[in-house]
C-alpha positions, 0 to 999 in steps of 0.5 A, a space after each residue: 793734907 789739904 786745908 778745908 773750910 772750918 766746919 759749919 762755915 761753908 763756901 758760897 760757890 759761883 753756881 750758888 752765888 746767883 741766888 745770893 745776888 738776887 736776894 741782896 739786890 732785891 732787898 737793897 731795892 726794896 729798902 731804898 723804896 722805903 727810904 732806908 739808909 745802910 749801916 755797916 758795923 764790925 763783926 767783932 765787938 766787946 763781949 759785954 755788949 752781947 752779954 748785956 743786950 742778948 741776955 746772960 741766961 740765953 743759949 747764945 751767950 752761955 753756949 754759942 758765942 765765939 769769944 776770945 781774949 785779944 793780945 791786950 787781954 780784952 774779951 772780944 766776940 764775933 757777933 752772934 747777931 747784928 742788932 746790938 752792934 747797930 744800937 751800940 753804933 747809934 749811941 756811940 755816934 749820936 745817931 739818935 739825938 733828937 732824930 729818928 733813924 731807919 737803917 738796914 744792914 747785911 753781913 755775917 754773924 757767928 754762933 757755935 751750934 750743930 751745923 745742919 742744912 740752913 743752919 750754920 756756924 757762920 750765917 748771914 743776915 739782912 736786916 732793918 732797925 728803926 729808932 724813935 718810932 713808938 707808933 705801931 705804924 712802924 711795926 706795920 711798915 716793917 711787916 709791909 716791907 718784908 711782904 713786898 720783899 717776899 713778893 719781889 722774890 717770888 716766895 710770898 705764897 710759901 711763907 706765913 706771917 706769925 704775929 704776937 705781942 709779949 707786952 711791956 716789961 711789967 706785963 711780962 714779969 707778971 706773966 712769967 710768974 704765972 707761967 712758972 707757977 703753972 709749970 712747977 706743978 707739972 715739973 715732972 712732965 718737963 723735959 731737961 731743956 724745959 727744966 733748965 729754961 724754967 730757972 733761966 728763961 721760962 718764956 722760951 719754954 713756949 717755943 719748945 719743939 717737944 710735942 708733949 711740952 706743947 700739949 702741956 702748954 695748952 692749959 697754961 696761962 696766956 700772955 693776953 691776960 696780963 697785957 696792959 691797956 697800952 699793950 692791947 691798944 698797940 697790938 690792936 692798931 698793928 692788926 688793924 693796919 695789917 688788915 687794911 694793907 691786906 696782909 694775912 697773919 696768924 696769931 701765935 700766942 706762944 711766939 716769944 722770939 729768942 732774945 731778951 730785948 724784945 717787947 710788945 710786937 714779935 713776928 716771924 715769917 715761916 715756911 713748911 717748905 724747908 723742914 725743921 728750919 722753918 723760920 726765914 725771918 723774925 723781928 719785933 719791938 725792943 723799946 728798952 734796948 737803947 737805954 739798957 746799953 747806955 743811951 737815952 730811952 729810945 723806942 726801936 723795932 726791927 727784923 732780920 732774915 736769914 740769907 742762907 734759908 731764904 736762898 734755900 727757899 728760893 732754890 726749893 721753889 725754883 724762882 731764882 732768875 736764870 740770868 742771875 746764875 749766868 756769868 755774862 749777858 754778852 760774850 765777845 768772840 774773835 775769829 782772826 788774830 788781827 781782829 783782837 785789838 779791834 774787838 777789845 776796843 769795841 768791848 771797852 766802849 760797850 762796857 762804858 756805854 752799857 754799864 749794867 750789861 755783863 760783857 765777857 770777852 773770850 781769851 785764849 784763842 781756839 776755833 769758833 765752835 770751841 768759843 761758842 761752847 764757852 759762850 753757851 757755858 757762860 750763860 750769855 744771851 748774845 754772842 758778838 763775833 769779829 772775824 776777817 770779814 767783819 774787820 774789813 767791813 767794820 761790822 759785827 755779827 750779833 748771834 743770839 745764843 738762846 734762839 733767834 736770827 743772827 744779824 750783822 750791824 755796823 760796828 759804830 751802831 753795835 752799842 745802840 743795837 745792843 741796848 735795844 736788844 737788852 730792853 726787849 729782854 734779850 730777844 731777837 
C-alpha cells in the first residue's frame, strides 16, 4: 500500500501554491507598511500553556488538542492557536519590559476536528499581536490593517466586519450570571451542546448555529446592560475611529469569540461566499492574558486569519493574479547544442541582474516546438531563444509567449531590454 497524507492534513500542490504566495506576500507587505516585525514560535509547547491561556473548559482543550508525553514524560501539545505561544515568548525573552511590541507571525496550527472544506486538522494562520497599548486606537489600527489587506487581495467587497464589546472581566461575570439565569428558565428548549456549555462556558451559547437557540436568545439579556463606563468609552472611541476611517461594520451583540482570554473588543471578518465556513479572520483584545501566563500586567490585542479560507475565498472570487500561478516569467530555450554553455552563462547573469524575475532554463533538449510547449506550460511571459545564428551574431531572440512581436537584441543588451519589458508588465 502507498502511504498517504494524514486525514485532515492536506498537501498544497504546485497549482494551488500561487494563491498562498499571493496572500503571504501581500500580508508581509501590509505588515511592513504598518511597522510590524515578525516573530516565529515553535509548533510544540507545554500542554499547560494552552490549558491556562485558552481555558480548561473550552472545546479546544477538552476535545481538539494533539497532546502526548515525550520520552521524558513531559506533556507537549501541537499548538491549536498561536497567540499563547507569542505571549509565552514575549514573557520569556523580556520583550514586554518597559516597551511596546507590534508583532506578526505565520505558520501551522493543529486541532482534531471533523475535516471539511476550509476547515482542516492542520491549518495555517497569519496573525498580528500588539502589546502595551490600552488605547482603542490600536484596536482600530488592527482593523484598518485587515481592511487594507482585503483591498490589496481584491476581496474587500466580499467580506463584512462584525464588531462587539464583551466588556471587562467584572462586566462579563455579571452578564454571565444573568445569561445563565435566563437560560435555566428555558433549559428544556436547549440543545445538547447548549446544555453542556451552560455549565462550562455559557457565553459560547451566543455563538450557537442552531436557529432555535438563536430565536431563544432574542429575549435574553444583552452584554450592553452590564458594561462599565470604561468599557463603553473604549468601544465608543473604537467605533468613532472606524467611522472616521470610513470602515463599515455591523454591530453583532452575540459575537463573543471562542477563546477565554478575550475581553472588550472582539471582531470578525465574515463572508457569505464560502457557505458554512464564513469567518475568514477574527481577533480582539486580551488585556489579562500576559499576567495570567506569569508576566507583568500588559494590555494586548491581535487577530488571526485562516490562510486556507482566505485562499479559498480568493479562488472563489477569481482574484489570484495569473502570474502567481506561473512557474516562471522567462523561459530560456536553446536550438543548438553548442549554444547551451553561452545560454547558461547568459541566464546566470540575468538572474543576478534581475533578482525578482523568475527565469527557467530548458533542460533535456528537444525541438524548438517542444520547448515552446513547455515554455507555455510554465506560464512564462517571455521566451529567450539561442540558436546557431544567434550564437554567431552574439544576439538573443526575445519571443513574447502571450502575444506581441518578437525582436532580436544584442546579447550584452538583453538584461536592459528585459528590465524594460518587465517594467511595462511584460508587454511588447
